[in-house]
C-alpha positions as CSV (number, residue, x, y, z in Angstrom):
1,X,125.7,99.3,149.8
2,X,126.4,103.1,149.8
3,X,128.3,105.0,147.1
4,X,130.5,108.0,147.8
5,X,129.3,111.4,146.7
6,X,132.3,111.7,144.2
7,X,131.3,108.4,142.6
8,X,127.6,109.5,142.3
9,X,128.7,112.8,140.8
10,X,130.8,111.0,138.2
11,X,127.8,108.9,137.2
12,X,125.7,112.0,136.9
13,X,128.3,113.7,134.7
14,X,128.6,110.6,132.5
15,X,124.8,110.4,132.0
16,X,124.6,114.1,131.2
17,X,127.5,113.8,128.7
18,X,125.7,110.9,127.0
19,X,122.5,112.9,126.9
20,X,124.3,115.9,125.4
21,X,126.0,113.6,122.9
22,X,122.7,112.1,121.8
23,X,121.2,115.6,121.3
24,X,124.2,116.8,119.3
25,X,124.2,113.6,117.2
26,X,120.4,114.0,116.5
27,X,120.9,117.7,115.6
28,X,123.5,116.8,113.0
29,X,120.7,115.2,111.0
30,X,118.6,118.4,110.8
31,X,119.6,119.2,107.2
32,X,118.4,115.7,106.2
33,X,115.1,116.3,108.0
34,X,114.7,119.5,106.0
35,X,115.4,117.8,102.7
36,X,113.1,115.0,103.6
37,X,110.3,117.3,104.9
38,X,109.8,115.0,107.9
39,X,111.1,114.5,111.4
40,X,113.4,111.5,112.1
41,X,114.3,109.7,115.2
42,X,117.7,108.7,116.4
43,X,117.7,105.0,117.2
44,X,119.6,103.4,120.1
45,X,121.9,101.7,117.6
46,X,122.9,105.0,116.0
47,X,120.8,105.0,112.9
48,X,118.6,108.0,112.1
49,X,115.1,106.7,111.0
50,X,112.1,108.2,109.3
51,X,108.7,106.5,109.5
52,X,106.0,107.1,106.8
53,X,102.9,105.0,107.6
54,X,100.5,104.6,104.7
55,X,97.5,105.9,106.7
56,X,95.8,106.7,103.4
57,X,95.4,103.0,102.5
58,X,92.5,100.9,103.7
59,X,93.8,97.4,103.3
60,X,92.4,94.0,104.3
61,X,94.3,90.8,104.6
62,X,92.2,87.6,104.4
63,X,89.2,89.8,105.4
64,X,91.0,91.5,108.4
65,X,91.4,95.3,108.2
66,X,95.0,96.0,109.0
67,X,96.5,99.1,110.7
68,X,99.5,100.9,109.2
69,X,101.7,99.8,112.0
70,X,101.1,96.1,111.3
71,X,102.2,95.9,107.6
72,X,101.9,99.3,105.9
73,X,104.8,101.2,107.4
74,X,107.2,102.8,104.9
75,X,110.5,103.8,106.4
76,X,114.0,105.1,105.5
77,X,117.0,105.1,107.8
78,X,120.5,106.7,107.5
79,X,123.8,105.8,109.0
80,X,127.2,107.6,108.8
81,X,128.0,111.3,108.5
82,X,126.3,113.8,106.2
83,X,128.8,113.4,103.3
84,X,129.4,109.7,103.5
85,X,126.1,108.0,104.5
86,X,124.3,104.8,103.9
87,X,120.5,104.9,103.4
88,X,118.2,101.9,103.5
89,X,114.4,101.7,103.4
90,X,111.2,100.0,102.5
91,X,108.5,101.8,100.6
92,X,104.9,100.6,100.7
93,X,103.2,101.2,97.4
94,X,100.1,100.4,95.4
95,X,100.6,99.0,92.0
96,X,100.1,102.2,90.1
97,X,102.9,103.9,92.1
98,X,105.6,101.3,91.5
99,X,106.8,102.5,88.0
100,X,107.0,106.3,88.6
101,X,108.6,105.8,92.0
102,X,111.2,103.4,90.6
103,X,112.1,105.8,87.8
104,X,112.4,108.8,90.1
105,X,114.6,106.9,92.5
106,X,117.0,105.8,89.8
107,X,117.1,109.4,88.5
108,X,118.1,110.5,92.0
109,X,120.9,107.9,92.4
110,X,119.0,105.6,94.8
111,X,119.2,101.9,94.1
112,X,116.2,99.5,94.1
113,X,117.2,96.3,95.8
114,X,113.9,94.4,95.8
115,X,110.3,94.6,94.8
116,X,107.8,92.1,96.0
117,X,104.8,91.2,98.2
118,X,105.0,90.7,102.0
119,X,101.5,89.4,102.6
120,X,98.9,87.3,100.6
121,X,95.2,87.8,99.9
122,X,95.4,91.6,100.6
123,X,93.0,94.1,99.0
124,X,94.0,96.4,97.4
125,X,97.3,94.8,96.1
126,X,100.3,96.2,98.0
127,X,103.9,96.1,96.9
128,X,107.1,96.7,98.9
129,X,110.1,98.4,97.3
130,X,113.4,98.1,99.2
131,X,115.9,100.8,98.5
132,X,119.6,101.6,99.2
133,X,121.9,104.5,98.6
134,X,125.4,105.7,99.5
135,X,126.7,109.2,99.5
136,X,125.5,112.6,100.7
137,X,122.6,112.1,103.1
138,X,120.9,115.3,102.2
139,X,120.9,114.5,98.5
140,X,119.7,111.0,99.2
141,X,116.9,112.3,101.3
142,X,115.8,114.8,98.6
143,X,115.8,112.0,96.0
144,X,113.6,109.7,98.2
145,X,111.3,112.6,99.0
146,X,110.9,113.4,95.3
147,X,109.9,109.8,94.7
148,X,107.5,109.8,97.7
149,X,105.8,112.9,96.3
150,X,104.6,110.7,93.4
151,X,102.6,108.6,95.8
152,X,99.7,109.4,98.2
153,X,101.9,108.8,101.2
154,X,100.5,111.3,103.8
155,X,102.6,114.2,104.9
156,X,103.8,114.1,108.5
157,X,101.1,115.0,110.9
158,X,101.8,117.7,113.6
159,X,98.8,116.6,115.7
160,X,99.5,114.3,118.6
161,X,98.6,110.7,117.8
162,X,95.5,109.4,119.6
163,X,96.5,106.9,122.2
164,X,95.1,103.4,121.8
165,X,95.1,100.9,124.6
166,X,96.4,97.6,123.2
167,X,93.8,94.9,123.8
168,X,96.2,92.0,124.5
169,X,98.0,90.5,127.5
170,X,101.4,91.7,126.5
171,X,103.1,90.2,129.6
172,X,102.0,86.7,128.6
173,X,103.1,87.4,125.0
174,X,106.5,88.5,126.2
175,X,106.9,85.3,128.4
176,X,105.7,83.0,125.5
177,X,107.9,84.7,122.9
178,X,111.0,85.1,125.1
179,X,111.4,88.7,124.0
180,X,109.8,92.0,125.2
181,X,108.0,94.2,122.7
182,X,106.5,97.8,122.7
183,X,103.1,99.2,122.1
184,X,103.1,101.4,118.9
185,X,99.7,103.0,118.8
186,X,97.8,99.8,119.3
187,X,100.2,97.4,117.5
188,X,102.5,95.3,119.7
189,X,105.9,95.3,118.0
190,X,108.9,93.0,118.8
191,X,112.4,93.4,117.3
192,X,114.9,90.6,117.6
193,X,118.4,91.3,116.3
194,X,120.6,88.6,114.9
195,X,123.7,87.4,116.8
196,X,126.2,88.2,114.1
197,X,127.3,91.5,112.6
198,X,125.7,92.3,109.2
199,X,127.7,94.4,106.7
200,X,127.2,95.9,103.3
201,X,130.1,97.4,101.4
202,X,132.2,97.0,104.4
203,X,129.9,99.1,106.6
204,X,128.0,97.6,109.5
205,X,124.2,97.7,109.2
206,X,122.5,98.4,112.6
207,X,119.5,96.2,113.4
208,X,117.1,99.1,113.1
209,X,118.0,99.4,109.4
210,X,115.9,96.3,108.6
211,X,118.2,93.4,109.6
212,X,116.4,92.4,112.8
213,X,113.5,89.9,112.9
214,X,110.3,92.0,113.2
215,X,107.1,90.6,114.7
216,X,103.9,92.6,115.0
217,X,100.7,91.8,116.8
218,X,97.4,93.5,116.0
219,X,94.5,92.7,118.4
220,X,91.5,91.1,116.6
221,X,89.3,90.5,119.7
222,X,88.9,87.9,122.5
223,X,92.7,87.5,123.0
224,X,93.3,86.9,119.4
225,X,95.8,88.8,117.2
226,X,96.7,89.1,113.5
227,X,100.5,88.6,113.3
228,X,102.9,89.5,110.5
229,X,106.5,90.6,110.0
230,X,109.7,89.0,108.8
231,X,112.3,86.6,110.0
232,X,115.9,87.5,109.0
233,X,117.7,84.3,108.2
234,X,120.8,82.7,106.8
235,X,120.4,79.9,104.3
236,X,120.7,77.0,106.7
237,X,117.9,78.4,108.9
238,X,115.2,78.8,106.1
239,X,113.6,75.4,106.0
240,X,113.8,74.7,109.8
241,X,112.0,78.0,110.4
242,X,109.4,77.2,107.7
243,X,108.7,73.9,109.4
244,X,108.4,75.5,112.9
245,X,106.0,78.1,111.7
246,X,103.8,75.8,109.7
247,X,103.7,73.3,112.6
248,X,102.3,76.0,114.8
249,X,99.6,77.3,112.4
250,X,101.5,80.2,111.0
251,X,101.5,80.7,107.2
252,X,104.6,81.6,105.3
253,X,103.6,84.3,102.8
254,X,107.0,85.3,101.2
255,X,110.6,84.3,101.1
256,X,113.1,86.6,99.3
257,X,116.1,89.0,99.6
258,X,115.8,92.6,100.6
259,X,119.4,93.7,99.8
260,X,122.1,92.9,97.2
261,X,125.5,92.9,98.7
262,X,125.1,92.0,102.4
263,X,127.4,89.8,104.3
264,X,126.4,87.2,105.4
265,X,123.8,86.5,102.8
266,X,120.3,87.0,104.3
267,X,116.8,85.8,103.4
268,X,113.6,87.4,104.7
269,X,110.6,85.2,105.5
270,X,107.2,86.9,105.9
271,X,104.4,85.2,107.8
272,X,100.7,85.6,108.7
273,X,98.2,84.1,111.2
274,X,95.2,85.3,113.1
275,X,94.6,83.3,116.3
276,X,95.1,83.3,120.0
277,X,98.0,85.7,120.6
278,X,99.8,83.8,123.3
279,X,99.6,80.5,121.3
280,X,101.1,82.3,118.3
281,X,103.8,83.8,120.4
282,X,104.8,80.3,121.5
283,X,105.0,79.2,117.9
284,X,107.1,82.2,117.0
285,X,109.4,81.4,119.9
286,X,110.0,77.9,118.5
287,X,110.8,79.4,115.1
288,X,113.2,81.9,116.7
289,X,115.0,79.0,118.4
290,X,116.0,77.8,115.0
291,X,117.9,81.0,114.3
292,X,121.1,82.7,115.6
293,X,119.1,85.5,117.3
294,X,120.2,87.4,120.3
295,X,118.6,86.1,123.5
């Protein structure tokens, strides 16, 4: 089938317009990047997200040394315009950082919405502090940066990250899981949004702001992987998902809330296993089948 030149030109103009719009939209967050002292990235769903991996921590879980991308990734994301924004995030902290960070955040007008574990049997002990804020994005970013300054979270590196080939058959994982992931510096990461719209304070929360099920695979050799992440669930899905995970050799390590006023009410279920990666992907797929996740 052949398209007329005028039609092809229209497509080209539309694509260029979308590209220019994305650049302009990303550039509008420059003052926030300046306040935060880091570079963010515009997400496909419109959120502007900062990643702060805890590369300073050497953590083992059940004897397995874990990479920052598996379970040690602090992040903060913004949605809205500069003067009327919503911010959400998850800060990875060691125990001695919890109290000073909490105090500094509250002084800066940022709410703490949860504080808890995500994994078990880790060394050293790691805590996860979920945060939320509404208002001027630049001021929120400054308040969060002031809190991060009280931790040993590394500054943003300007050196290009060393590429690491992922030692897993990701095609087989995709097929078994029913969802396609991406390689993030040696960690295979899968994000599965929920089927319904999630809101807080009347504002829609994009999936990239922590309301999509997250599944991470870290190769541990011979086709095996350590897996962790969290299922995002409504109340009626909690126990069916627990049963599906446990029946497939996947341990449930935490069940709790991350937010305070979301609609519908959500529960976050964290998990852990270290076994054949494709076998675990099949088990995770059976658990996803118990949820209202996008196919």
